[in-house]
Legacy VTK file of the C-alpha trace (Angstrom):
# vtk DataFile Version 3.0
C-alpha trace
ASCII
DATASET POLYDATA
POINTS 323 float
12.286 2.116 30.108
11.594 -0.896 32.308
10.715 0.869 35.555
7.992 -1.509 36.780
10.352 -3.091 39.309
10.152 -0.008 41.513
6.696 1.172 40.542
5.129 0.340 43.878
7.762 2.192 45.880
7.517 5.401 43.895
3.748 5.211 43.728
3.601 4.989 47.504
5.868 8.003 47.861
4.188 10.200 45.266
1.662 11.681 47.682
-1.554 13.277 46.483
-2.733 14.313 43.060
-1.677 17.973 43.057
-0.661 19.083 39.591
2.638 20.918 39.472
3.965 23.326 36.868
7.631 23.792 36.175
8.121 26.726 38.507
7.166 24.465 41.393
3.797 26.121 42.000
0.432 24.432 41.730
-0.833 24.419 38.154
-4.164 25.709 37.005
-6.113 22.708 35.772
-9.023 24.287 33.971
-11.198 24.313 37.071
-9.855 27.435 38.737
-10.609 29.858 35.887
-7.066 31.241 36.144
-5.288 31.764 32.836
-2.236 29.613 32.165
0.871 31.660 31.402
4.050 30.914 29.485
6.019 31.518 32.688
4.079 28.749 34.440
5.859 26.199 32.275
8.956 28.008 30.979
10.199 30.141 33.848
13.060 32.499 32.874
14.190 32.793 36.482
14.924 29.072 36.771
18.668 28.565 36.721
18.580 25.714 34.204
21.271 25.718 31.541
21.067 23.469 28.518
23.816 20.922 28.909
24.344 17.181 28.539
26.905 17.463 25.757
24.308 18.912 23.371
25.620 20.641 20.247
23.997 23.877 19.057
26.650 24.995 16.579
24.458 24.060 13.615
21.549 26.257 14.659
20.844 29.728 16.022
18.033 29.484 18.612
15.217 32.007 18.248
12.833 34.074 20.333
9.589 32.628 18.941
8.419 30.032 16.437
7.429 32.404 13.631
10.672 34.389 13.486
13.142 31.527 13.948
15.165 30.398 10.920
14.496 26.654 11.137
16.664 23.975 9.564
15.272 21.693 6.856
15.950 17.975 6.608
15.757 16.902 2.971
16.287 13.326 1.738
18.377 12.585 -1.344
16.088 11.383 -4.190
18.389 8.417 -4.841
17.394 6.965 -1.456
13.675 7.200 -2.155
11.880 4.142 -3.495
8.788 2.046 -2.887
9.897 -1.115 -1.115
8.515 -3.986 0.969
8.683 -3.248 4.693
9.335 -5.570 7.612
9.165 -4.213 11.166
8.430 -5.077 14.768
5.798 -3.824 17.204
7.260 -3.464 20.695
5.890 -2.305 24.017
6.886 1.246 25.032
7.977 0.275 28.542
9.099 -3.350 28.427
10.361 -3.656 24.824
8.433 -6.913 24.614
7.028 -7.848 21.214
3.317 -7.145 20.706
1.235 -9.530 18.614
-2.138 -8.930 16.948
-1.528 -5.168 16.786
-2.871 -3.193 13.836
-0.312 -0.815 12.336
-1.578 1.937 10.015
0.650 4.241 7.946
-0.168 7.602 6.375
2.483 8.386 3.762
1.608 12.094 3.768
2.536 12.403 7.474
-1.038 13.596 8.060
-3.664 11.407 9.723
-6.598 11.925 7.422
-8.940 9.487 5.724
-8.065 5.865 5.027
-4.434 4.929 5.832
-2.134 4.184 2.893
-0.958 0.882 4.368
-2.243 -1.384 7.137
-0.998 -4.669 8.581
-1.443 -6.797 11.710
1.537 -8.079 13.685
1.970 -11.849 13.922
2.743 -13.905 17.036
6.348 -12.682 16.867
5.351 -9.027 16.678
6.378 -8.911 13.009
4.613 -6.542 10.611
4.965 -6.889 6.839
3.787 -4.419 4.208
4.353 -4.889 0.468
4.825 -1.268 -0.640
6.107 1.539 1.594
8.155 4.612 0.552
11.678 4.832 1.923
13.120 8.132 3.166
9.695 9.754 3.264
8.120 11.352 6.333
5.081 9.404 7.567
2.814 8.972 10.586
1.885 5.630 12.087
-0.862 4.500 14.443
-0.812 1.303 16.499
-4.002 -0.167 17.973
-5.183 -3.487 19.393
-8.621 -5.001 19.917
-10.520 -2.371 21.971
-12.572 -5.115 23.619
-9.442 -6.387 25.354
-8.514 -2.860 26.550
-4.846 -3.872 26.737
-3.296 -0.917 24.923
-3.985 2.718 24.096
-4.034 4.127 20.583
-0.426 5.116 19.945
0.642 7.657 17.318
4.089 8.600 16.133
4.482 11.364 13.573
7.413 12.263 11.341
8.858 8.743 11.147
11.290 8.013 8.314
12.581 4.560 7.351
15.698 4.211 5.225
16.271 1.430 2.671
18.333 -1.628 3.557
19.094 -3.067 0.156
15.883 -3.852 -1.669
13.724 -3.696 1.458
12.979 -1.602 4.531
13.951 -3.882 7.384
14.610 -1.297 10.109
11.047 -0.253 10.897
9.918 -0.145 14.501
6.452 0.572 15.864
5.689 1.439 19.482
2.631 0.271 21.404
1.733 1.736 24.811
-0.134 -0.495 27.245
-3.151 0.800 29.152
-1.260 0.145 32.392
1.682 2.330 31.356
-0.664 5.045 30.077
-2.241 5.337 33.532
0.813 4.664 35.692
3.156 7.374 34.408
0.703 10.236 35.145
-0.309 8.537 38.418
3.296 8.468 39.632
3.541 12.152 38.756
0.376 12.965 40.691
-1.721 13.689 37.597
-5.120 12.256 36.659
-5.636 11.961 32.899
-9.113 12.934 31.689
-10.812 10.491 29.312
-11.353 13.246 26.731
-7.674 14.295 26.780
-4.417 12.730 25.577
-0.762 12.249 26.505
2.314 13.284 24.505
5.730 11.908 25.447
9.137 12.285 23.847
12.836 13.017 24.087
14.744 16.263 23.547
17.674 15.914 21.129
20.249 18.275 19.658
20.490 18.958 15.920
23.262 16.396 15.334
21.311 13.437 16.687
20.479 10.860 13.998
16.841 9.686 14.275
17.859 6.153 13.312
19.820 5.638 16.554
18.167 3.418 19.187
16.529 5.117 22.182
19.126 3.718 24.592
21.890 5.612 22.753
22.371 8.745 24.878
24.220 10.861 22.314
22.651 14.248 21.698
20.077 14.100 24.488
19.459 17.521 26.029
19.565 18.318 29.746
18.072 21.481 31.223
15.316 22.151 28.665
11.586 22.707 29.240
8.513 21.863 27.179
5.291 23.749 26.508
2.277 22.820 24.339
0.062 25.107 22.259
-3.340 24.065 20.962
-4.596 24.671 17.415
-5.706 28.175 18.458
-2.197 29.060 19.596
-3.166 28.969 23.274
-1.761 26.995 26.210
-4.415 24.498 27.353
-5.527 25.089 30.944
-5.641 21.348 31.508
-1.991 20.884 30.507
0.643 19.427 32.833
4.276 18.804 31.849
6.697 16.610 33.744
10.152 15.137 33.297
12.114 11.964 34.021
15.305 11.098 35.897
17.239 8.012 34.809
14.324 7.043 32.528
11.912 7.188 35.494
9.028 9.685 35.920
9.898 12.244 38.607
7.428 14.874 39.838
10.214 16.953 41.424
12.186 17.359 38.175
11.399 20.707 36.510
13.398 20.360 33.285
14.901 17.554 31.230
17.547 15.488 32.978
20.393 13.794 31.027
17.888 11.262 29.674
16.083 14.081 27.810
12.628 12.603 28.527
9.435 14.631 29.025
5.698 13.939 29.155
2.715 16.255 28.642
-0.611 15.058 30.065
-4.231 16.191 29.670
-3.592 17.546 26.206
-6.818 18.399 24.329
-7.605 16.788 20.961
-6.492 18.586 17.827
-3.393 19.654 15.950
-0.831 20.866 18.458
2.645 22.375 18.556
5.103 21.257 21.224
7.982 23.669 21.849
11.335 23.060 23.542
12.921 25.960 25.446
16.216 26.346 27.281
18.988 28.743 28.235
21.923 28.882 25.845
24.670 31.285 26.806
22.480 32.494 29.663
19.609 33.516 27.357
16.249 31.766 27.302
15.614 30.680 23.702
13.338 28.484 21.612
15.390 25.419 20.692
12.999 23.330 18.626
9.419 22.235 18.113
7.259 19.485 16.699
3.720 19.319 15.359
1.487 16.448 16.484
-2.075 15.214 16.317
-3.808 14.638 19.645
-6.749 12.242 19.845
-8.797 11.679 22.998
-7.547 8.696 24.988
-4.387 8.314 22.887
-0.660 8.796 23.370
1.647 10.421 20.841
5.377 9.702 20.787
6.913 13.002 19.661
10.654 13.664 19.763
11.985 17.207 19.386
15.241 18.046 17.593
17.006 21.348 18.161
16.855 23.474 15.034
13.736 21.870 13.573
10.399 23.627 13.916
8.079 20.836 12.778
9.751 17.726 14.228
10.789 16.432 10.802
14.380 15.153 10.765
15.428 12.352 8.430
18.201 9.821 9.124
21.646 10.577 7.772
21.418 7.610 5.419
18.509 9.310 3.643
20.452 12.531 3.046
23.463 10.735 1.544
23.369 9.817 -2.168
23.032 6.082 -2.765
26.250 4.466 -3.944
LINES 1 324
323 0 1 2 3 4 5 6 7 8 9 10 11 12 13 14 15 16 17 18 19 20 21 22 23 24 25 26 27 28 29 30 31 32 33 34 35 36 37 38 39 40 41 42 43 44 45 46 47 48 49 50 51 52 53 54 55 56 57 58 59 60 61 62 63 64 65 66 67 68 69 70 71 72 73 74 75 76 77 78 79 80 81 82 83 84 85 86 87 88 89 90 91 92 93 94 95 96 97 98 99 100 101 102 103 104 105 106 107 108 109 110 111 112 113 114 115 116 117 118 119 120 121 122 123 124 125 126 127 128 129 130 131 132 133 134 135 136 137 138 139 140 141 142 143 144 145 146 147 148 149 150 151 152 153 154 155 156 157 158 159 160 161 162 163 164 165 166 167 168 169 170 171 172 173 174 175 176 177 178 179 180 181 182 183 184 185 186 187 188 189 190 191 192 193 194 195 196 197 198 199 200 201 202 203 204 205 206 207 208 209 210 211 212 213 214 215 216 217 218 219 220 221 222 223 224 225 226 227 228 229 230 231 232 233 234 235 236 237 238 239 240 241 242 243 244 245 246 247 248 249 250 251 252 253 254 255 256 257 258 259 260 261 262 263 264 265 266 267 268 269 270 271 272 273 274 275 276 277 278 279 280 281 282 283 284 285 286 287 288 289 290 291 292 293 294 295 296 297 298 299 300 301 302 303 304 305 306 307 308 309 310 311 312 313 314 315 316 317 318 319 320 321 322
């Protein structure tokens, strides 16, 4: 993202700490006792049309999560193997390499118990693991020494790495610095509670290949809105959702801009569902969703793909039989 160069200017112009929902009105923040409504975040009257060159021909958007016929992304068995992995840990904002970071992988895509693989990045940010499954959906966690307080615990669910010959050499792991974790909400006029978390991601259409780099703009969705449900199926009162413009946090943007970026702050711990909504053909519809784990004081990188209800989409290489 690399927006530190203008951080001081925007911070000075951001005003107070009023939380804002997507209809432009002040949000309830859990202290007012007012119930949070769907319309507070996904307002049907907003004249926002999904655009940005997004393709929806491969999916029929639905009215709610339970009744929607979601797509399934299934890898070809010939692409699945247990291989040595080599990857890099990079900073979320600066893309600089991060050394001495602990990377943990759960092969089941569920953070539970002892991780299946763990390694520490070297001085070049390189992480090596001897045995990791290719074309299998996993979750990773990146941490650094808590005494140094340099980074926040960073999760990313539903990651899939495809084989490159006899190895997996395309793995990337994101680390979010403590400075970035505080600055993005601060610019947006939001204070993050210590017992809450942040979820950030990009909205993509159903043709977007997950293996493409983040600076590739193909398939990013403009004009969509995000809402989060907790494990009880309710919208957290503490929740705030904001969007970016030109990869920069913008408190006056009420839906995704062409960069497709969104951020949800003050998300309670637990298993959550993040939904993506937008108008297609003039009708407000549910476009996609992802399921994530929220841990107090952490950040979860969670992309949403149109047509997929759980956030699981494998790279095209994994769905093509090996030659």
